[in-house]
C-alpha positions as CSV (number, residue, x, y, z in Angstrom):
1,X,0.1,0.2,-0.1
2,X,1.1,3.5,-0.7
3,X,1.7,5.8,2.4
4,X,0.3,9.3,2.4
5,X,3.9,10.9,2.3
6,X,4.9,8.6,-1.0
7,X,1.5,10.6,-2.6
8,X,2.5,13.7,-1.2
9,X,6.3,13.2,-3.3
10,X,4.5,12.2,-6.1
11,X,1.6,15.4,-5.8
12,X,4.7,17.4,-6.1
13,X,6.5,15.9,-8.2
14,X,4.2,15.8,-10.6
15,X,2.6,19.3,-9.9
16,X,6.5,20.9,-10.5
17,X,7.1,18.8,-13.7
18,X,3.9,19.8,-14.7
19,X,4.5,23.8,-14.0
20,X,8.1,23.1,-16.3
21,X,6.2,21.9,-19.1
22,X,3.9,24.8,-19.4
23,X,6.4,27.6,-18.6
24,X,9.1,25.7,-21.8
25,X,5.7,25.3,-23.8
26,X,5.4,29.2,-23.7
27,X,9.4,30.1,-23.8
28,X,9.2,28.0,-27.1
29,X,6.0,29.6,-28.0
30,X,7.5,33.5,-27.7
31,X,10.6,32.7,-28.8
32,X,9.3,30.7,-32.5
33,X,10.8,32.6,-35.7
34,X,8.2,32.6,-37.4
35,X,8.0,31.9,-41.5
36,X,7.6,34.9,-43.4
37,X,7.2,32.8,-46.7
38,X,4.0,31.9,-46.0
39,X,1.9,33.5,-48.7
40,X,-1.4,31.8,-47.4
41,X,-1.1,34.3,-44.3
42,X,-0.8,38.2,-45.3
43,X,-0.9,41.0,-42.5
44,X,-3.6,43.9,-41.8
45,X,-1.9,46.5,-43.5
46,X,-1.4,44.2,-47.1
47,X,-5.1,43.4,-46.6
48,X,-6.4,47.1,-46.2
49,X,-4.4,48.0,-48.9
50,X,-5.7,45.1,-51.6
51,X,-9.5,46.7,-50.4
52,X,-8.0,50.1,-51.0
53,X,-6.8,48.9,-54.8
54,X,-9.9,46.7,-55.4
55,X,-12.3,50.0,-54.5
56,X,-10.2,51.9,-56.9
C-alpha cells in the first residue's frame, strides 16, 4: 500500500514537472521563428491595401 508521504511526494513531483513543462512550452512559443514565406497569411496592412486597390 502506498503511504501518505509517498502520495505527497508524487503530487509535488508531478505538479512541479507540469509547471516546468508549461513554462518551457510558453518559452518556445514566444521565441519561435515565424515563417515569413507563407503566402496564405497576410498582414492586416496588406489586406487594407488590397481592398483599397479594388475600390479604385
